[in-house]
C-alpha positions in Angstrom: 140.9 -53.3 94.5 139.9 -50.0 94.0 137.2 -48.9 91.2 138.5 -46.2 88.9 135.4 -44.1 90.0 136.7 -43.7 93.3 140.1 -42.9 92.5 138.6 -40.1 90.2 136.5 -38.6 92.8 139.6 -38.5 95.1 141.5 -36.4 92.6 138.6 -33.8 92.0 137.9 -33.4 95.4 138.9 -29.6 96.3 140.4 -28.8 99.5 138.8 -26.9 102.4 140.5 -24.5 104.2 138.9 -23.6 108.1 139.6 -21.0 110.4 141.2 -22.5 113.6 139.4 -21.1 116.9 136.1 -19.8 117.5 133.8 -17.9 114.7 133.1 -14.3 115.7 129.6 -13.1 115.4 129.3 -9.8 114.7 127.1 -7.6 117.1 123.8 -6.3 115.9 124.4 -2.9 116.2 126.3 -0.8 114.1 128.7 1.3 116.5 130.2 -2.1 116.6 131.2 -2.6 113.1 134.9 -2.6 112.3 136.1 0.4 110.2 138.1 -1.6 108.6 135.8 -3.4 106.8 134.1 -0.9 105.3 137.1 0.6 103.8 137.4 -2.7 101.7 134.1 -1.9 100.1 134.5 0.1 97.4 131.4 1.1 94.7 132.5 1.3 91.1 130.9 3.0 88.2 130.0 0.1 85.6 130.8 2.3 82.7 134.6 2.8 84.2 135.3 -0.8 84.1 135.0 -0.5 79.9 138.3 -0.6 78.4 139.6 2.9 77.4 139.0 3.4 73.6 142.8 3.2 71.3 143.6 6.2 69.4 142.4 8.1 67.3 139.2 7.5 69.2 140.7 8.5 72.7 141.4 12.0 71.1 137.9 12.4 69.4 136.3 11.6 73.0 138.3 14.5 74.5 137.4 16.8 71.9 133.6 16.0 71.8 133.5 16.4 75.5 135.4 19.8 75.2 133.0 20.9 72.7 130.2 20.1 74.8 131.2 21.8 77.9 132.1 24.9 76.2 128.6 24.5 74.6 126.9 24.2 77.8 129.1 27.4 79.6 127.5 29.4 76.5 124.4 28.3 77.3 124.4 29.1 80.7 125.7 32.6 80.2 123.1 33.4 78.0 120.4 31.8 80.1 121.6 34.1 83.1 121.5 37.1 80.7 118.2 36.5 79.8 117.1 36.3 83.4 118.9 39.3 84.2 117.2 41.3 81.2 114.0 40.0 82.3 114.5 41.3 85.6 115.0 44.9 84.7 112.5 47.6 84.8 111.1 48.1 81.2 111.0 51.6 79.9 107.2 52.9 79.2 106.4 52.9 75.5 104.5 55.8 74.1 102.9 54.9 70.6 102.5 57.9 67.9 99.7 60.2 68.5 99.1 60.9 64.9 101.0 60.1 61.8 101.4 63.0 59.2 102.9 62.2 55.9 104.8 64.9 53.9 105.0 65.4 50.3 109.0 65.8 50.2 111.6 65.1 51.7 112.5 67.8 54.8 115.9 68.9 55.2 115.7 70.2 59.0 113.3 70.3 61.7 112.8 72.5 65.0 110.2 72.2 68.1 108.9 74.8 70.0 105.6 75.0 72.4 103.0 73.6 70.3 104.3 73.5 66.8 107.1 71.7 64.8 108.6 73.6 62.1 109.8 71.6 59.1 112.2 73.2 56.5 112.4 72.1 52.9 112.4 73.2 49.3 112.0 76.8 48.7 110.8 77.5 52.2 109.4 76.0 55.6 105.9 75.1 57.0 104.4 74.4 60.7 102.5 71.8 61.8 100.2 71.6 65.2 101.9 68.8 67.3 98.5 67.5 68.6 96.6 66.9 65.3 99.6 66.9 63.1 97.9 69.6 60.9 99.6 72.2 58.7 99.1 75.5 60.2 101.3 77.7 58.2 103.4 77.6 54.7 105.7 80.0 53.4 107.5 78.7 50.3 108.9 82.1 48.8 112.6 81.4 48.1 114.3 80.0 45.2 116.4 77.9 46.9 115.8 75.3 49.9 115.9 75.7 53.3 118.8 73.9 55.2 118.3 74.6 58.7 115.6 76.1 61.1 115.9 77.6 64.7 112.5 78.1 66.8 112.9 79.8 70.2 109.9 79.9 72.6 109.7 83.9 73.7 106.0 82.9 76.0 103.1 83.5 73.7 105.0 84.2 70.9 107.7 81.9 69.0 110.8 83.7 66.8 112.0 81.5 63.6 114.8 81.8 62.0 115.4 79.8 58.9 118.4 79.5 57.3 118.8 79.0 53.2 121.3 77.4 51.1 122.8 80.7 50.2 123.4 81.0 53.9 121.2 83.8 54.5 119.0 83.7 57.6 115.9 85.6 58.0 113.9 85.9 61.2 110.0 85.4 62.0 107.6 86.0 64.4 104.7 83.5 65.2 101.9 84.9 66.9 98.7 83.5 67.6 97.2 82.9 63.8 99.4 85.1 62.1 103.2 84.3 60.6 105.5 87.9 60.1 108.6 88.4 58.4 110.7 90.6 60.6 114.0 91.1 58.1 116.7 89.3 56.6 119.7 89.4 58.7 122.6 89.2 55.8 121.1 89.3 52.8 122.6 91.4 49.8 122.3 92.6 46.5 126.0 91.5 45.4 126.0 88.0 45.7 130.1 88.3 45.9 129.7 89.8 48.9 127.1 87.5 50.6 128.4 86.4 53.8 127.0 83.0 55.1 125.3 82.3 58.7 126.8 79.1 60.1 125.3 79.5 64.0 123.0 81.9 65.8 121.5 82.0 69.5 118.6 83.8 70.6 118.8 85.0 74.4 116.1 84.2 76.9 112.8 86.3 76.4 114.3 87.4 72.9 115.7 90.5 73.7 118.9 89.8 71.9 120.3 87.5 69.4 123.6 86.5 67.8 124.6 85.6 64.4 127.8 83.8 63.6 128.7 84.8 59.7 131.3 83.0 57.8 134.2 85.8 57.2 132.7 88.4 59.3 132.5 89.3 63.2 129.5 88.4 64.9 126.7 91.1 65.0 124.0 91.5 67.4 120.4 93.1 66.6 
C-alpha cells in the first residue's frame, strides 16, 4: 500500500523537457554568433514600462511637455543671440571732456571750429569747446532766438541767428571780436515784416541766400 506522501509527491512533480540530439556549444569568437539571437534581445527603458496616465492627466502631461519644449527653445535662442552680441566689435566710447551747466533752457545750437553757439532768451552765447567756458554773450533782443547757423570761413566764423519775429542777423566772429554786420529783413513797419525760413552760405562766405516767407530768395 502506498503512503499518502508518495502520492502527493507524484502529483506535484513538474514535467521535464529535454532536447533531442546533441547540445550545440557556441563558439568562443563573436564572428560565429548568430545574428538572429542578437535581434531577440531588446533593451527597454524602465520608465516605458509604467502604465499610461489616464485622462485628463495625459492632456496635462502633454501641455507641460509642450511648455517645457517651447521654453527651452526660447532659452536657446536668447543664448545664441547673447553669444552673437558678444562677438560683435564694440564701439569705442569717449567720455565727455567737461560739463557745462546753462542757466536757461536753450532753443537751438550750432558748432563751428572750436566754438559752440547756443541761442536762447534775448540772444545767443558762444562757448569754447575745449574748456566749456563762455566766450561771448549777445543779448540785445526783446524776443528769443529760435534757430542759429554758423559757417566756417577759415580764420573767421559767420553767425546767423533767427529770432521769434523771423528776423535774421549776420554776425562776424574774428579772433577776440564779435561784430554785428546787419539785419537782413528787419523793417520799421511790423505789418510788412517777412520771416526767414532758411538760409545757406556758400563755401568761403562770398554769397549767402535767405528764404523769406512771402518773398523771393535774395542774396547778398
